[in-house]
SENUMI-842859 format. One record per residue (C-alpha): x, y, z. Coordinates in steps of 0.25 Angstrom, whole numbers, plus 5000, padded with zeros to 4 digits. Example, Ala and Ser with C-alpha at 12.3 -4.5 7.8 and 13.67 -1.06 7.14 Angstrom:
BEGIN
504949825031
505549965029
This chain:
BEGIN
492751895777
491251975779
490951955764
490651805764
489351735767
488951685783
488651565782
487351595786
487251675774
487651575766
486751455771
485651565767
486051585753
486051415754
484851425759
484151525749
484951465738
484451325741
483051405744
483251445731
483351305724
482451255730
481251355727
481751345711
481951195711
480351185717
479751295708
480451215696
479751085702
478351145704
478351245693
478951115685
477851055692
476651145689
477051135676
477050995672
475650975679
475251085671
475651025659
474950885664
473650965667
473751025655
474150895647
472850815654
471850935651
472050935639
472150795636
470550795644
470150905634
470750795621
469950655626
468650775631
468650795614
468850665613
467650615623
467050715613
467350655601
467150545605
465950545612
465450625597
465850525588
465250395597
463750475597
463850475582
464350325580
463050305590
462250375580
462450305567
462250185575
460850215579
460650285565
461250145557
460250065568
461649995569
462249935584
463549905581
464749975578
465249885570
464149895559
464350015559
465750015556
465149915546
464450005539
465650125538
465050205547
466050245557
466750295545
466150415551
466850415564
468150495557
467250615549
466550615565
467950645571
468550525574
469750565582
470750665575
472150595572
472750735578
472250695591
471750545593
472350425590
471150365585
469550365585
468850225586
467450165586
467450035594
466349925595
465849865607
466649735604
467849825604
468049815587
468649935581
467449975572
468350125568
469450155571
470250275566
471350165560
470450065549
471549975552
470949975564
469649935565
468849815567
469949785576
469549725589
469949815601
470749735611
469949715628
471149785636
471449905625
471550005635
472450025644
471850115656
470750205656
471150345658
470050405671
470750545669
470250565655
468750495656
468350365657
468250365643
469650365639
470650245641
472050225637
472450145627
473750095617
472849985611
473149945596
471849955589
471450045595
472750145596
473650095588
474750095602
474650215604
474150255619
472950345619
471850385628
470650315621
469150395622
467950315620
466650345619
465550225619
464550215606
463050165611
461950105603
460250115612
461250125624
462349995622
463649995620
464349975605
465550035605
466450155606
467350255600
468550285604
469450415600
470850385605
471950515608
473350485610
474450515620
475450535614
474650635605
474050695615
475550735621
476250785607
474850875604
475050915620
476550955620
476351005606
475251105612
476451135625
477651165616
476751295609
475951305622
477551315627
478251405617
477051495618
477651535633
479051505631
479451655634
478851625646
479351515650
480751545644
480651655657
480351555665
481651455664
482551585664
481951625677
482151475683
483551475676
484051595682
483551565697
484251435694
485451505691
485451605702
484951485710
486451405704
487351555704
486751595718
487251435723
488551445718
488951585722
488651515735
489451415733
490651505729
490451595740
490551485749
491751445743
492151575744
492051575759
492451445762
493851475754
493851605762
493751535777
494651445773
495851545769
495651645780
495651515790
496951485783
497551625783
497151625798
497751495800
498951555793
498851675800
499051595814
500251535810
500851625803
500751725815
500951625826
502551605817
502651735819
502351755833
503051625836
504351675831
504451815841
503951735853
505051635853
506051735854
505451815865
505051685872
506651645869
507051785877
506051755888
506851655892
508151705890
507851815900
506851705910
508351615910
509051705913
508351755923
508251625928
509651615930
509851745936
510751785923
510851905916
510951945904
511652045895
510852175892
511052175878
510552015879
509452085886
509152195876
509252085864
508152015870
507352115874
507452175860
507052035854
506052005861
505552145857
505752135843
504752025842
503552065852
503652175839
503852075830
502552015834
501752145836
502052175822
501552035819
500152045827
500152195821
500252145805
499452045809
498252105811
498652195800
498452085793
497252015799
496452145802
497052245790
496452405790
495252425782
495852465766
495452635765
495452625749
495852745743
496552765729
497852825727
499152845718
499852705718
501052775712
501252905724
500952795734
501952685729
503252795729
502852835743
502952695748
504252685742
504852815746
504252785761
504952645761
506152675750
507152705762
507052595772
507052515758
508452575757
508952565769
508952395765
509452455753
508252385746
507752515733
506252515728
506152565714
504752615712
504152585697
502852665695
502052705684
501852845678
500352845679
499852865691
499252715699
498052715708
497452615717
496452605729
496952545739
497252575754
498652665753
499052605767
498852455763
499652515749
500952565758
500852435768
500852345755
502052405749
502852445761
502652295763
503452235750
504452325750
504852285762
504652145760
505452175748
506652235755
506652125765
506752025755
508052105749
509052095763
510252145753
509552275750
508952265734
507652335724
506252335726
505352385713
504052435715
503152435700
501852495700
500952465690
499952535683
498752455675
497352465670
496552435682
497552385692
499252415697
500252335701
501252365710
502552255711
503652275721
504852175717
505952155726
507452095725
507452015735
507551875739
506451825734
505051735737
505051585733
503951535725
503351465736
503251595746
502651685735
501351625735
501251635752
501651765754
500351835756
500151755767
500151775781
501451755789
502051695776
503551765775
504551745770
505451835779
505951785792
505451915800
504151925790
502751905796
502151855782
501151965785
501752095776
501152015763
499851955768
499452105773
500152165759
499152065751
497852085762
498152235757
498352215742
497152125742
496252235749
496552335739
495952235728
497252185723
498152065723
499852045728
500751945720
502151895723
503151855713
504551825710
505351945706
506351955695
507551935695
507251915711
506451945723
504951935724
503852045717
502552095723
501352115713
500252215717
499052215710
498052345712
496752395706
496952525701
496252655706
């Protein structure tokens, strides 16, 4: 389990991912907040500039109207309007239609003596014609939607007083449409965004890459945690099966030993004598059972703590020939023949040579044991582009479909005298070499084991 992360390292990764996530959220929030605050500040500054331009224009126009009143010897704006002298307000800059909602001259009684919309001239302003003052824009600016003055549009109205001989005669009004200002502002910002689009795109890509990296790390962490959990669960299940299998395999020999010891004690207590042959048989049986436990513990030790594989590249054709020659005489005593089928061109693998021999000997011995009356074992080597296949097939009693998925589990055996560790070791060695092994039914009868190994 050395390749698996410890609980501390997993917590460190979780903490790191959480820190990155929080950092990205905080960074994005701060950046967005600063950006929006900057936009609002810039928009407000732009509004102040326009209001100041309107204030300058309104003050200039009001001074001209005062000059006309004085030069004509008039005191009332109504007289000035009747004389047609206010029509020149348009020529003095009485509001830019593209920017301003209106311009108007209102006398001291609240009557519109002049308005850019001629239909509004002569109308009376209501007493509550404005909604509120706008102190941050100046004491001369109010917010209104008055029908008479602004035709129901929401505007900022700026007033410049008109006086005659120190007496209030009326005021000059100019209105800034909030909707028009917002539209102009958005057009200006869109030009700004189009000019800086490459940098904005780069920033978005960097943020997206950071978010994707965090997502990838989180997914990998969760996947790794799931793998760790499944691995530990499998390890616990395997340990449970090992313990149960070991207890089962040791219980039978111990039972036989207990029976023999009870027989010896009963004979001793009753002062009876056993035949020498019976004593010899009981002792030999006890020794066999002890040897069986010793072999089982040896196999278990080899299974749980196998030797470190010493991988090397070698000719698989020659190795299989040597293994079959080695075991052929033993198999012939059981009336079993081995048919070896090798490709003409040599096939090479990279693995532990001793482990390959143990794999083949285990499979050949199992095949022999499945044919008590003798038969034939086929061993075939097939060379492919990136891998080699070894097929070991017998003509024995076969393994049922229900048992085949479990044959590689420790202590799972279909034989009465088997330990159930042989095929588990075979699977371990094959996987150590980066290969796979499968168990299938043979045709017309028997079992076949198919091993796939990477070609060297």
